[in-house]
C-alpha positions as semicolon CSV with decimal commas, in nm:
position;residue;x (nm);y (nm);z (nm)
1;M;1,511;-1,085;8,062
2;I;1,294;-1,151;7,752
3;L;1,264;-0,866;7,516
4;T;1,089;-0,844;7,177
5;A;1,302;-0,767;6,870
6;V;1,128;-0,640;6,556
7;I;1,332;-0,736;6,253
8;E;1,262;-0,611;5,899
9;R;1,427;-0,689;5,577
10;D;1,473;-0,464;5,281
11;E;1,697;-0,451;4,967
12;F;1,984;-0,334;5,184
13;G;1,982;-0,595;5,452
14;Y;1,816;-0,623;5,783
15;F;1,711;-0,365;6,046
16;A;1,621;-0,443;6,408
17;Q;1,470;-0,256;6,698
18;I;1,344;-0,335;7,050
19;P;1,029;-0,144;7,126
20;E;1,081;-0,173;7,503
21;L;1,421;-0,001;7,474
22;K;1,363;0,337;7,303
23;G;1,632;0,404;7,047
24;C;1,779;0,048;7,066
25;V;1,828;-0,013;6,691
26;T;2,085;-0,184;6,472
27;Q;2,127;-0,330;6,129
28;G;2,307;-0,621;5,963
29;N;2,368;-0,779;5,625
30;T;2,217;-1,113;5,728
31;Y;1,945;-1,229;5,972
32;E;2,210;-1,385;6,191
33;E;2,416;-1,068;6,190
34;V;2,128;-0,848;6,282
35;L;2,017;-1,086;6,550
36;F;2,368;-1,088;6,712
37;N;2,385;-0,702;6,674
38;I;2,040;-0,648;6,845
39;Q;2,130;-0,871;7,136
40;E;2,462;-0,696;7,187
41;A;2,289;-0,352;7,160
42;A;2,031;-0,451;7,411
43;E;2,291;-0,572;7,660
44;L;2,483;-0,245;7,629
45;Y;2,154;-0,051;7,660
46;L;2,062;-0,238;7,979
47;E;2,413;-0,176;8,122
48;S;2,362;0,197;8,090
49;L;2,040;0,200;8,298
50;T;2,031;0,299;8,666
51;T;1,892;0,047;8,910
52;E;1,557;0,242;8,920
53;E;1,525;0,251;8,541
54;L;1,604;-0,134;8,519
55;H;1,341;-0,209;8,788
56;A;1,084;0,002;8,603
57;L;1,165;-0,174;8,276
58;Q;1,124;-0,509;8,436
59;K;0,774;-0,417;8,559
60;R;0,668;-0,294;8,212
61;K;0,472;-0,529;7,999
62;V;0,478;-0,489;7,617
63;I;0,253;-0,704;7,392
64;I;0,309;-0,720;7,019
65;S;0,001;-0,843;6,839
66;P;-0,084;-0,856;6,475
67;I;-0,394;-0,660;6,372
68;E;-0,589;-0,646;6,054
69;V;-0,681;-0,312;5,901
70;A;-0,876;-0,231;5,588
71;I;-0,695;-0,066;5,299
72;H;-0,913;0,191;5,108
73;A;-0,760;0,246;4,772
C-alpha cells in the first residue's frame, strides 16, 4: 500500500504524519529516524483496523498538491 507521509523539520527535529491515517504521527531527530518511525507507525495503525476499515481505506484516494496563495501583508 502506498501512503503519503508529510514530513516537516523545525529546530527540534522532524515531525511526520500520514493524512490518510488520522492521528498517525511521529517524530525523530533525523530524517532517517522519522521516516523509519512513520513507516512503523503506519504498519501498527493498519494492523489495528478491521477488515471493513482496511477495505474502505484502500478505496480512498488522497491527492497532495502544492497550491499558490497570495499573502496580503
